[in-house]
Backbone bond lengths (Angstrom), bond angles and torsions (degrees), N, CA, C in turn:
res aa  C-N    CA-C-N  psi(-1)  N-CA   C-N-CA  omega(-1)  CA-C   N-CA-C  phi
1 M - - - 1.453 - - 1.528 108.09 -
2 V 1.320 116.39 123.99 1.468 121.64 -175.90 1.525 109.21 -122.11
3 Y 1.333 116.81 129.92 1.461 119.41 174.17 1.529 109.95 -149.59
4 P 1.343 117.07 153.63 1.467 120.84 -172.31 1.521 115.38 -79.26
5 E 1.329 118.09 -17.88 1.457 120.75 -174.78 1.533 111.81 -78.70
6 P 1.342 117.54 166.82 1.473 121.00 178.86 1.519 113.22 -72.48
7 W 1.319 117.90 -21.61 1.465 122.24 173.01 1.524 108.32 -152.83
8 C 1.327 116.73 168.86 1.462 120.13 -173.21 1.530 111.20 -72.64
9 M 1.308 115.22 141.15 1.465 124.39 175.00 1.531 114.00 50.18
10 P 1.331 118.23 52.81 1.472 119.84 -176.71 1.526 114.53 -66.43
11 R 1.332 118.10 -17.12 1.471 119.61 176.87 1.527 111.21 -65.42
12 L 1.329 116.60 -24.22 1.459 120.90 179.82 1.525 112.17 -121.49
13 F 1.331 117.03 -47.52 1.460 121.16 -174.02 1.528 112.43 -77.63
14 T 1.326 116.13 141.40 1.457 120.86 163.79 1.530 107.25 -77.97
15 S 1.326 116.74 168.83 1.465 119.49 178.63 1.524 110.89 -63.67
16 E 1.339 117.34 -30.70 1.466 120.91 -179.65 1.527 111.05 -70.75
17 I 1.320 116.65 -40.59 1.466 119.69 176.15 1.522 109.70 -64.96
18 A 1.332 116.10 -47.08 1.464 120.81 -178.07 1.518 111.98 -60.02
19 A 1.340 116.98 -36.80 1.467 120.65 -178.08 1.526 111.16 -58.45
20 F 1.325 116.70 -36.54 1.468 119.48 178.83 1.523 111.15 -64.02
21 Y 1.326 117.16 -50.19 1.467 120.09 -176.26 1.523 112.01 -69.72
22 E 1.316 116.98 -36.60 1.465 119.43 176.49 1.521 110.34 -63.60
23 G 1.339 116.43 -42.31 1.458 120.00 178.08 1.513 112.19 -66.85
24 Y 1.323 116.33 -39.33 1.465 120.78 179.60 1.527 110.54 -63.18
25 Y 1.325 116.56 -46.96 1.462 120.34 179.35 1.520 111.32 -64.89
26 A 1.333 116.89 -38.23 1.465 120.32 177.85 1.523 110.46 -61.34
27 N 1.332 116.69 -38.31 1.461 120.71 178.01 1.524 112.23 -67.33
28 K 1.322 116.76 -20.00 1.461 121.98 176.62 1.528 111.68 -89.57
29 G 1.332 116.69 4.01 1.457 120.37 178.38 1.511 114.85 93.60
30 V 1.339 117.28 10.19 1.459 121.00 179.87 1.527 109.38 -89.26
31 K 1.319 116.85 123.87 1.461 121.23 176.21 1.520 108.82 -90.24
32 I 1.323 115.95 128.65 1.461 121.29 -177.61 1.523 109.90 -109.35
33 I 1.320 115.76 128.46 1.464 122.31 177.32 1.522 107.72 -119.07
34 K 1.333 116.23 120.05 1.466 121.51 -175.86 1.522 110.97 -107.25
35 G 1.322 115.39 160.21 1.453 121.08 170.88 1.512 116.21 77.84
36 T 1.311 117.97 18.22 1.460 120.36 176.95 1.519 109.54 -152.15
37 V 1.325 116.63 174.20 1.463 121.38 -178.88 1.520 109.86 -138.18
38 A 1.318 115.67 162.41 1.465 120.78 174.23 1.522 109.24 -76.26
39 T 1.321 115.61 137.06 1.470 120.26 178.74 1.521 112.65 -116.20
40 G 1.334 117.39 -10.75 1.458 119.02 -179.57 1.510 111.80 -179.75
41 F 1.334 115.29 171.90 1.458 121.63 -178.67 1.524 109.81 -133.20
42 S 1.320 115.77 152.73 1.465 121.54 171.80 1.516 107.70 -113.14
43 S 1.331 116.53 150.01 1.462 120.44 -179.37 1.517 110.09 -136.25
44 N 1.340 115.16 164.55 1.460 120.32 177.28 1.531 109.76 -91.93
45 A 1.321 115.50 -172.47 1.468 120.35 -176.24 1.523 112.63 -64.08
46 N 1.328 116.62 -21.62 1.465 120.85 179.38 1.533 112.63 -89.01
47 G 1.327 116.12 2.79 1.458 119.77 -179.17 1.512 113.68 80.08
48 E 1.327 117.15 13.54 1.462 121.61 -179.67 1.527 109.43 -90.70
49 V 1.312 116.49 137.19 1.456 120.63 -178.07 1.527 110.59 -64.91
50 T 1.315 115.72 139.88 1.470 121.49 179.04 1.524 112.13 -126.08
51 E 1.330 117.13 -25.81 1.461 120.54 -177.24 1.529 110.89 -146.04
52 V 1.321 114.49 153.16 1.462 121.73 172.44 1.519 107.91 -118.84
53 K 1.316 116.34 126.11 1.464 121.29 179.74 1.526 109.00 -96.34
54 L 1.336 115.55 130.05 1.454 120.90 -179.14 1.524 111.60 -102.11
55 K 1.313 115.26 156.80 1.461 120.98 -178.00 1.517 112.20 -62.68
56 D 1.331 117.37 -30.30 1.464 120.06 -178.75 1.526 113.03 -82.58
57 G 1.334 116.84 5.39 1.458 121.13 175.88 1.512 115.06 100.72
58 R 1.307 117.22 -14.79 1.461 119.25 179.72 1.526 111.15 -72.34
59 V 1.321 114.91 153.78 1.462 121.92 177.54 1.522 107.75 -126.88
60 L 1.323 116.89 127.55 1.460 122.53 -178.07 1.518 110.36 -109.76
61 E 1.332 116.40 135.49 1.462 119.83 172.84 1.526 108.96 -70.14
62 A 1.334 116.40 142.56 1.466 119.65 -178.50 1.515 110.68 -156.97
63 D 1.331 116.13 146.21 1.464 120.24 171.69 1.526 111.47 -121.11
64 I 1.330 115.97 -5.87 1.467 120.97 171.80 1.525 107.92 -153.76
65 V 1.319 117.28 143.42 1.462 121.79 -177.97 1.526 109.23 -131.04
66 V 1.326 115.76 130.90 1.463 121.80 173.14 1.521 106.95 -111.74
67 V 1.323 117.30 120.74 1.460 121.86 -175.41 1.525 110.17 -110.81
68 G 1.328 115.95 124.47 1.460 120.98 174.42 1.516 109.25 -103.62
69 V 1.317 117.53 108.93 1.467 120.90 -174.68 1.529 112.66 -104.42
70 G 1.338 117.08 0.02 1.456 119.10 -178.69 1.513 111.64 79.23
71 G 1.303 115.73 -168.04 1.463 119.75 -179.36 1.505 110.53 -156.64
72 R 1.316 116.62 160.40 1.460 121.60 176.10 1.528 108.65 -145.38
73 P 1.324 117.29 150.07 1.463 120.12 -178.54 1.528 111.57 -60.97
74 L 1.305 116.05 134.96 1.460 121.13 178.43 1.525 108.08 -90.08
75 T 1.319 115.61 90.60 1.467 120.53 -176.05 1.526 113.00 -110.60
76 T 1.320 117.33 -0.98 1.476 119.97 -175.32 1.522 112.58 -59.97
77 L 1.331 116.48 -30.10 1.461 120.25 -179.76 1.526 111.80 -62.51
78 F 1.344 115.86 -25.19 1.467 120.09 -172.94 1.527 113.39 -108.51
79 K 1.331 117.45 8.41 1.462 120.99 -177.52 1.533 111.21 -55.02
80 G 1.326 115.14 129.59 1.457 120.11 177.66 1.511 114.58 78.99
81 Q 1.327 117.02 -1.91 1.464 120.09 -177.38 1.523 113.02 -112.40
82 V 1.338 116.20 -20.06 1.451 120.80 -176.92 1.527 108.20 -144.11
83 E 1.323 116.59 147.06 1.466 120.26 -178.09 1.532 110.56 -70.27
84 E 1.330 115.61 136.46 1.460 121.54 -179.88 1.524 110.64 -119.63
85 E 1.316 115.16 157.39 1.464 121.24 176.54 1.526 109.14 -158.72
86 K 1.325 116.66 137.49 1.465 122.80 176.91 1.522 112.52 51.90
87 G 1.320 115.82 39.69 1.456 120.37 175.20 1.510 115.56 81.54
88 G 1.323 117.30 3.07 1.460 120.44 -179.75 1.517 111.89 -132.44
89 I 1.316 115.40 -177.95 1.466 121.56 177.43 1.527 108.69 -85.67
90 K 1.322 116.44 121.51 1.462 120.64 -177.00 1.527 110.55 -72.21
91 T 1.337 115.46 132.21 1.466 120.83 178.91 1.524 109.98 -130.65
92 D 1.326 114.50 171.81 1.458 119.41 171.23 1.531 108.54 -93.41
93 A 1.329 116.86 -168.58 1.461 121.24 -176.83 1.525 113.16 -72.57
94 F 1.337 116.19 -1.34 1.462 120.90 177.70 1.528 110.69 -115.66
95 F 1.340 115.32 8.85 1.469 125.10 178.02 1.524 113.67 67.71
96 K 1.316 114.12 27.52 1.456 120.28 173.77 1.523 108.59 -88.76
97 S 1.312 116.76 131.18 1.465 121.46 -178.85 1.525 110.62 -82.48
98 S 1.326 116.28 -174.98 1.468 120.98 179.10 1.524 112.33 -73.31
99 V 1.330 116.50 -9.02 1.465 121.48 178.29 1.529 108.57 -100.68
100 P 1.325 118.88 126.59 1.465 121.05 -179.12 1.528 112.45 -52.85
101 D 1.333 115.12 135.08 1.465 123.23 176.06 1.531 113.67 66.69
102 V 1.326 117.59 16.45 1.468 121.39 175.47 1.527 108.16 -115.98
103 Y 1.328 115.36 124.94 1.458 121.65 -177.87 1.525 110.01 -117.24
104 A 1.323 115.89 151.71 1.466 121.62 176.04 1.522 108.26 -132.15
105 V 1.330 117.48 133.44 1.461 121.20 -178.02 1.525 109.96 -133.09
106 G 1.337 114.71 167.16 1.462 119.98 175.57 1.514 113.81 75.31
107 D 1.339 115.42 -151.66 1.466 121.96 -174.85 1.519 113.42 -56.79
108 V 1.318 117.43 -30.35 1.466 121.11 -172.42 1.529 112.86 -79.58
109 A 1.323 117.49 -13.59 1.465 121.34 -173.95 1.526 112.07 -92.03
110 T 1.330 115.96 131.19 1.467 121.98 169.59 1.520 106.44 -101.77
111 F 1.317 116.36 109.31 1.464 121.27 -168.67 1.531 111.09 -124.03
112 P 1.335 118.06 163.82 1.463 120.96 177.43 1.534 110.44 -73.00
113 L 1.329 116.02 112.38 1.461 120.36 176.49 1.529 106.87 -87.51
114 K 1.309 114.83 97.34 1.464 122.79 -169.49 1.524 112.54 -56.58
115 L 1.315 117.09 -38.50 1.460 121.90 -175.78 1.526 112.14 -60.40
116 Y 1.339 116.18 -33.05 1.470 120.56 -177.59 1.526 112.98 -113.77
117 N 1.325 116.49 5.02 1.465 122.23 175.96 1.522 112.03 53.90
118 E 1.316 116.68 46.66 1.462 121.20 176.43 1.521 110.18 -154.32
119 N 1.320 115.65 160.24 1.460 120.60 178.32 1.526 109.87 -86.12
120 R 1.324 116.21 135.53 1.464 121.03 -179.34 1.521 110.77 -145.40
121 R 1.316 114.16 160.92 1.464 121.26 164.46 1.519 106.98 -106.29
122 V 1.314 117.12 142.25 1.464 121.99 177.50 1.516 108.36 -126.29
123 E 1.318 116.11 122.68 1.463 120.96 -177.55 1.529 109.82 -102.54
124 H 1.306 116.06 88.12 1.465 120.10 178.24 1.523 109.89 -162.76
125 V 1.325 115.08 148.30 1.461 120.78 -176.70 1.528 111.75 -62.51
126 D 1.333 117.71 -33.59 1.465 120.38 -179.29 1.525 110.55 -61.66
127 H 1.323 116.01 -47.75 1.470 120.20 177.48 1.523 111.22 -65.81
128 S 1.324 117.23 -38.02 1.469 119.97 179.98 1.523 110.96 -58.76
129 R 1.315 115.86 -44.56 1.467 120.04 179.59 1.527 111.47 -66.76
130 K 1.335 115.48 -46.72 1.466 119.28 -175.03 1.528 112.18 -71.23
131 S 1.331 117.46 -34.34 1.469 119.44 178.05 1.523 110.54 -68.74
132 A 1.332 116.72 -37.31 1.466 120.02 176.61 1.529 110.39 -63.90
133 E 1.325 115.89 -41.29 1.466 120.38 178.01 1.534 110.65 -62.63
134 Q 1.338 115.72 -41.14 1.466 119.80 179.14 1.520 111.29 -63.64
135 A 1.331 116.83 -42.79 1.467 120.62 179.80 1.524 111.17 -62.66
136 V 1.331 116.67 -42.76 1.470 120.61 179.32 1.532 110.27 -63.35
137 K 1.334 116.39 -42.98 1.468 119.79 177.78 1.529 110.86 -60.63
138 A 1.344 115.68 -42.27 1.465 120.34 -178.58 1.519 111.59 -65.51
139 I 1.328 116.51 -41.63 1.466 120.74 179.33 1.530 110.57 -64.16
140 K 1.326 115.29 -46.06 1.469 120.17 -179.77 1.530 110.73 -63.21
141 A 1.337 116.20 -43.27 1.463 119.91 179.90 1.522 111.14 -63.19
142 S 1.333 116.38 -39.56 1.465 120.77 179.14 1.519 111.26 -62.84
143 E 1.318 115.90 -40.57 1.464 120.34 179.79 1.525 111.63 -66.69
144 E 1.342 115.63 -29.32 1.461 120.33 -177.40 1.523 112.53 -97.12
145 G 1.332 116.21 2.76 1.457 119.87 -179.74 1.515 113.24 71.72
146 K 1.314 116.95 25.75 1.461 122.23 179.99 1.526 109.58 -111.19
147 S 1.326 116.04 -176.75 1.463 120.71 178.90 1.526 109.71 -132.12
148 V 1.320 116.36 159.73 1.465 121.90 176.06 1.523 108.16 -128.59
149 E 1.323 115.95 159.75 1.461 120.32 178.67 1.523 110.39 -70.74
150 E 1.327 115.84 152.59 1.454 120.61 177.35 1.530 110.32 -65.13
151 Y 1.304 115.69 151.37 1.463 122.54 178.09 1.525 109.14 -64.07
152 D 1.317 116.40 125.83 1.469 121.44 -178.91 1.524 108.00 -128.47
153 Y 1.317 115.77 84.46 1.463 121.53 -170.14 1.522 112.36 -97.14
154 L 1.325 115.92 138.83 1.459 123.03 171.66 1.521 107.84 -103.31
155 P 1.339 118.83 112.81 1.470 120.36 -179.59 1.523 111.76 -52.93
156 Y 1.332 115.59 136.56 1.467 121.95 -172.32 1.516 109.04 -145.93
157 F 1.329 115.41 131.28 1.458 121.28 175.75 1.523 107.92 -137.01
158 Y 1.321 116.23 152.17 1.462 119.62 179.48 1.522 109.80 -154.54
159 S 1.317 115.87 164.75 1.462 120.36 174.20 1.521 109.49 -158.63
160 R 1.316 115.29 153.20 1.461 122.43 175.31 1.526 108.81 -135.34
161 S 1.325 116.82 133.61 1.465 121.23 174.24 1.520 108.56 -156.68
162 F 1.343 116.14 145.85 1.464 121.21 -173.24 1.533 107.57 50.01
163 D 1.334 118.13 -124.97 1.467 120.07 177.06 1.530 110.98 -107.82
164 L 1.321 115.87 22.84 1.464 121.52 -179.91 1.527 110.75 -100.55
165 A 1.319 115.62 153.06 1.469 120.71 175.64 1.518 108.35 -157.91
166 W 1.337 116.23 122.47 1.464 119.22 178.00 1.521 110.94 -125.31
167 Q 1.330 114.35 157.20 1.455 121.46 175.12 1.527 109.19 -136.28
168 F 1.324 115.08 146.35 1.466 121.71 177.64 1.520 108.72 -133.20
169 Y 1.329 115.38 139.10 1.464 121.36 177.14 1.525 109.48 -133.47
170 G 1.326 115.79 143.39 1.452 120.26 172.66 1.506 114.46 98.57
171 D 1.340 115.03 -140.20 1.459 121.76 -174.78 1.528 109.21 -126.68
172 N 1.317 117.53 137.49 1.466 120.72 -177.45 1.528 111.30 -104.07
173 V 1.320 115.21 65.04 1.464 121.88 175.43 1.527 108.51 -130.41
174 G 1.332 116.23 156.72 1.453 121.29 179.32 1.514 112.56 97.67
175 E 1.323 115.88 -164.28 1.463 121.58 178.16 1.526 109.88 -74.91
176 T 1.327 115.88 156.25 1.464 119.97 -179.56 1.521 111.09 -123.29
177 V 1.314 114.76 148.58 1.462 122.54 175.57 1.518 107.96 -129.48
178 L 1.319 116.25 117.28 1.466 122.16 177.07 1.520 109.07 -89.57
179 F 1.327 116.64 136.52 1.463 119.95 176.19 1.523 109.78 -135.47
180 G 1.325 116.12 158.14 1.462 120.67 179.74 1.516 112.45 86.98
181 D 1.328 115.30 -164.64 1.463 122.67 -175.25 1.519 109.97 -110.43
182 N 1.336 116.94 106.86 1.465 120.47 179.41 1.525 111.99 -104.17
183 N 1.330 116.24 30.31 1.465 121.15 174.88 1.524 108.56 -79.17
184 P 1.337 118.85 119.01 1.472 120.59 -178.28 1.520 113.73 -64.59
185 E 1.331 117.26 -12.54 1.464 120.73 177.75 1.527 111.65 -82.65
186 T 1.323 117.04 -14.41 1.459 120.98 -176.17 1.524 111.39 -76.67
187 P 1.346 118.05 124.06 1.468 119.58 176.24 1.532 110.30 -65.18
188 K 1.325 116.25 137.13 1.465 121.95 178.78 1.535 111.69 50.74
189 A 1.316 115.43 49.44 1.465 120.87 -179.12 1.525 111.09 -60.55
190 K 1.325 115.08 143.14 1.461 120.83 175.39 1.525 107.99 -132.35
191 F 1.314 115.71 120.58 1.459 119.94 179.36 1.522 108.71 -154.64
192 G 1.319 115.29 168.96 1.456 118.69 179.91 1.510 112.16 -160.02
193 T 1.304 115.00 -179.55 1.461 122.18 179.64 1.524 109.20 -144.39
194 Y 1.320 114.98 138.99 1.462 121.36 170.64 1.524 108.86 -107.23
195 W 1.336 116.28 144.62 1.465 122.07 171.59 1.528 107.62 -108.23
196 I 1.330 116.68 129.06 1.456 122.05 -175.85 1.519 110.08 -120.77
197 K 1.328 116.03 126.87 1.467 121.75 178.00 1.525 108.68 -137.32
198 D 1.322 115.94 133.53 1.470 121.69 -179.71 1.525 111.54 54.19
199 G 1.339 115.53 37.60 1.457 120.45 176.02 1.511 115.59 76.72
200 K 1.341 117.40 10.84 1.468 120.76 -179.09 1.527 110.38 -128.74
201 V 1.323 116.06 147.53 1.461 120.89 173.75 1.519 108.08 -77.32
202 I 1.325 117.08 120.43 1.467 119.78 -178.09 1.528 112.81 -117.24
203 G 1.340 116.66 -7.11 1.459 119.79 178.64 1.512 110.40 -150.50
204 A 1.326 116.49 151.15 1.459 120.44 -179.48 1.521 110.47 -149.26
205 F 1.332 114.93 137.98 1.467 123.69 -179.49 1.517 107.69 -126.01
206 L 1.334 116.44 141.16 1.457 119.74 178.20 1.517 110.86 -145.37
207 E 1.316 116.03 127.35 1.463 123.33 172.08 1.520 108.48 -102.12
208 G 1.348 115.28 133.79 1.452 120.43 174.40 1.509 115.18 79.65
209 G 1.320 117.84 16.60 1.453 120.43 -178.06 1.519 113.18 -79.50
210 N 1.332 115.94 153.03 1.466 120.47 172.93 1.529 107.91 -88.90
211 P 1.338 118.66 173.13 1.473 120.10 -176.86 1.525 114.19 -55.18
212 E 1.333 117.07 -39.77 1.462 119.89 -179.66 1.523 111.32 -66.52
213 E 1.333 116.31 -40.56 1.468 120.15 -179.78 1.525 111.35 -69.24
214 N 1.323 116.45 -38.81 1.466 119.34 176.97 1.526 111.30 -64.81
215 S 1.314 116.11 -37.62 1.470 119.70 176.60 1.525 110.80 -65.34
216 A 1.331 115.82 -34.54 1.464 120.56 -179.61 1.525 111.55 -66.12
217 I 1.335 117.69 -42.60 1.468 118.82 -179.83 1.529 110.64 -71.21
218 A 1.331 116.86 -30.35 1.466 119.88 175.57 1.528 110.07 -64.53
219 K 1.317 115.82 -41.55 1.464 120.83 179.84 1.523 110.87 -63.86
220 V 1.330 116.06 -40.48 1.467 120.57 178.35 1.525 110.50 -60.97
221 A 1.333 116.25 -47.30 1.468 120.38 -178.74 1.526 111.60 -63.46
222 K 1.322 116.51 -32.21 1.465 120.80 -179.31 1.530 111.67 -76.56
223 L 1.340 116.56 -43.91 1.464 120.84 -174.75 1.523 113.06 -84.96
224 Q 1.330 117.31 -21.41 1.467 122.89 177.88 1.533 112.22 52.33
225 P 1.328 117.42 62.59 1.468 120.51 -179.56 1.531 112.03 -68.39
226 P 1.332 117.58 151.21 1.470 120.97 179.26 1.527 111.77 -72.84
227 V 1.325 115.29 153.86 1.463 122.14 178.32 1.519 108.38 -129.00
228 E 1.329 116.52 126.16 1.463 120.37 -179.88 1.524 111.91 -91.15
229 S 1.331 117.35 -34.53 1.460 121.20 -175.65 1.519 110.34 -137.63
230 L 1.342 116.72 123.63 1.460 120.15 177.28 1.522 110.88 -67.66
231 D 1.315 116.64 -34.67 1.470 120.05 178.29 1.523 110.45 -63.70
232 Q 1.327 116.02 -42.27 1.460 119.79 178.85 1.523 110.75 -67.07
233 L 1.323 116.92 -37.47 1.463 120.98 178.05 1.521 110.44 -62.95
234 K 1.318 116.70 -41.82 1.469 121.04 178.32 1.523 110.37 -63.62
235 K 1.338 115.85 -40.09 1.463 120.77 -178.87 1.536 110.63 -66.82
236 E 1.325 116.31 -40.93 1.467 119.87 -179.22 1.521 111.43 -74.16
237 G 1.314 117.28 -37.26 1.457 120.62 178.10 1.511 113.08 58.50
238 L 1.311 116.03 -126.77 1.462 121.51 -177.09 1.524 112.36 -66.94
239 T 1.323 116.59 -25.19 1.465 120.48 178.32 1.520 111.46 -58.99
240 F 1.337 116.27 -35.37 1.470 120.58 178.72 1.521 110.37 -57.19
241 A 1.332 116.38 -46.07 1.465 120.45 -179.17 1.521 111.48 -69.31
242 S 1.314 116.27 -37.90 1.464 120.66 -174.57 1.522 112.99 -67.76
243 K 1.329 116.94 -22.50 1.469 119.19 -177.55 1.528 113.25 -97.40
244 I 1.343 117.47 -1.09 1.469 120.18 179.05 1.530 110.15 -73.48
């Protein structure tokens, strides 16, 4: 596994969270190479890949390659025809664009994120589904002369691999507090992280949680309870979320 960042998924993971998954994958026989990228491939006479060339000069043997290139909103079709912001099509809380009767949903929409009082784009299937549902409700309500509540989304990301499963809710800015056991050698490890900004918990991550525990961290991220002591928060760990 090759990636250019200093640790895996730095847009979301802290180095402490990443250390667990990197160690876990290494224990499964996955070799991780950081700080470089693939620049080319070599193939045999049949056109089958045999090597991957890295920017730092290394060459890796390979018989199959999976490339993650990321994604960006395809807005070029609408240039000059609809208002844009932050790389996406700007909408209101009902996903209506600046053009009458034109709506934008999912990754391409820059919408008012009510919880944080700012416009954002969110790239995730959960938001894509819920924003589409909101737009349909808004269109139907408009046709019937009714109204619907503004979109009030809690950012949510998740992943499952091997026997691992994590969930994240909220915003990952501010100070962080790691709790639990993030040793990749631990069977069925359970650990998490809180993000604290302006004295409040605004984001929460949990690996190995059950449905009730995952619901608890979601509630914390939504309600943003105050925190007096980071040391006490670390000591309480998941208990802090469970009692909110």
